[in-house]
N, C-alpha and C positions, 0 to 999 in steps of 0.2 A: 723149456724150463730154466735154460740159462738165460734166457732173454729177461727173465722176470726178477733176476739178480741184479741189484742196483750197487755200485762200488760208492761207499760213503768215504768221502777223502777225511773226514774227522775221525770215523771209526777206525780207518787205516792208522792215522797218528797216533791214537789213544792206543791202540795195540802194540806199536813200535816203543812208545814212549814207556808203556807198561812193561815190555819185555826187557828194558835196558835197566830199569828201575828193579826189575825183580832180579836181574844179573847181579846188580852192584851190591844187592842186600845179601844176595847168597855168597858171593865173593867176599864181603866183610865178616859174614857169620862163621864162614869156613875158615878165614883168617885168625879170629878170636877164637877158635878151637872147638868149633862146633863142625862136626864131619857127618857125612853119610845124608841120611834123611832129614837131621835135624837143621842141617844148613840150609835146605830147601824149605822147610817150614817157616822160618823166620822171615821171608819175603810176603809169605802168605799171611801172617800174624799182623805184621805192619801196615798191609795195603786195606786188609780187612777192616782193622782196627780205624783207619782214615775213613773208609765209605761207610761203615756203621754211624761214625760220629757226624759225617756229611748229611746220611739220612736223618738223623736226629735233628739236625740244625733245621732241616725244610721243615718239620712238623713243629718244631718248639724253637724259634730263633732266640727266646730269653733264656734257654736254658744255658747255665753257666758251666755246669759240669760238661755239657756236650761241646762247648767251645773249647774247655781245657782239654779233654780226651783228641779233640780234633787237632789242636797246636800239638800235644806230645805226638801224637802220629806223624805230622806234618814234620817235626823236627827230626824223627827217628829216620824218616824217609828221605830228607834232604840232607841229612847229616852222613848217612850212609853213602849215597850218590857223591857227596863232594869228598868224603875220607877216600874214594877209590880213586880219585883224580890225580893222586900221587903227593897228596898231603902227609900221607901216613906210609909208612914203611909196612906193609901187609906180611911180609916175612919176619918182623918184629914188632908185633901189636904191643903196644903199651898195657899194663895191668887194669887200669881204669876201664878201658874201651872192653877190656874181657869181662870185668865185673858187669858192666853195663849190658853187654849182649847176653850173658848167663842169667841176669836179672830180667830181662825184658819178657819172656813169658808169662810170668806172675803178674807183672803190671799189665800186658795186654789183655790177660783174662778177668783181672779186676774191671779194667775199663769196659770191656766188652759187657760184661755181666752188668754194670751199673747202666750202660745204655740200653739194653733190652729191658731191664726191670724198671725203669723210672716211667712214671705216669705222662700220658700226654695232657697238653693243656685244654682245660675244659672249654666247651663252645659257650660262647656268651650268652647269658640268659636274655631272654626278650623282656623287653620293657612292658612293665604292667600298664593295662588300658586305663586311661583317666576315668575316675568314676564321674558319674553323672550328678550335677547339681541337684539337689533336692529342690522340689517345687516349693515356691514360697508360700508361706501361711498367710492369708489374709483375714486379718481381723474384721468380725462383721457384728459392731456392738447393738445392732437393732434387733439380732436375732436371741431369743431366749435360751437360756441354759436349760436343756433338755435330758442331760445325762451323759454318761461317758461316750456315746457314740449316738449320730443320728443317722437314721437311713435315709438313703437318698429318694429325694421326692418323685412320685409317679410322675410320668409325661402327662402333661393336660392335654386333653383331647382338644380338638378342633372345635371352636366356637361357632354356632351359626351367627348369621347376622343379627346383631341387636335391633329390637324395635327402637322407635323413637322415643326419646327420653320422655319420661311421665313429669308432668308438672310439680310434683310432691318432691321433697326433699329428699327421700330414701330412694337410693339408686336401684334400677331394675337388673335383677340378678336371673341370668340365663340358667333355665333347668339342668342343663349338663354340667355347667360349672357348680351349681348345688350338689348334683350327685357325686361329682369328683370330691368336692370339700367334705361331703359326708363320709367318703372312704377315708380320706385324711385323718378327718377328727377320730374315727373308729380305731385306726391304727395308733394314733396318739394315745386315746384312752387305754387301749391294751396294753400298751408301753409302759407309760407312766403313770395309769391309775387315775388320772384327772383329765377333767373336759379341757380341750384346746381353746386357748385364749385368741384374742383379736391379731396381737402382734406373732405370735407363732404362725398362725394360718396365713398371715400377710406372708412372712418370710417363705413359706412353704409353697404357696402358690405363686408368689410375684406379682400380686393384684394390689390396687390401692387402698390405703387405709379404711375409706368408706365403704368400699364395696366388702372388704375383708369383714367390718363390723355387721353389715347387713345379712351376711351369709351365717356369720355366728350367731346372731338373733333368730334366724330361720332355725338353726339345729338345735337351738336351746328347746 
């Protein structure tokens, strides 16, 4: 079990430095008139406020109030350590230092409460997805106006091989195409109440104009 314990030099250094700072703060508080358990509580309040402000800065580095309380706690800790180095006569502490030590608990309580209840920085909102560009509208001047909405054309069935063209000027229309055109014309008559014309049938079936005219003549 003892072999699993690792001695960290940084941790040992931090414990020694913390103990020295704790003792200096205790000596200064005791010299300023705070005796008994109160003198031991002062180092705890100073160091805890310093740690709380540092933890706040790690989660919100732009929080000005956290920086303010961090500086206040750091000055209090450094000031107490420096004051015990012989710069002040601890047997005859000046009045202003007694006032600072006596007022520190209220200041530390206010700083700790504000650090605890301040909200954290909100997470950045995700960027909205770019909207897809609408499909361009293509004007088709050759299609007659059939109303507010045009039903999609039914798929054209496969056409059989067309026979040899007749010598007459009238194009030969395959029977399958005539049947399909008749369905389209019936649907057009049901929707609009009028017979389908050559231009509309040509646009719906995608066939030449002469072939569309021949089909319309057969449907009449």
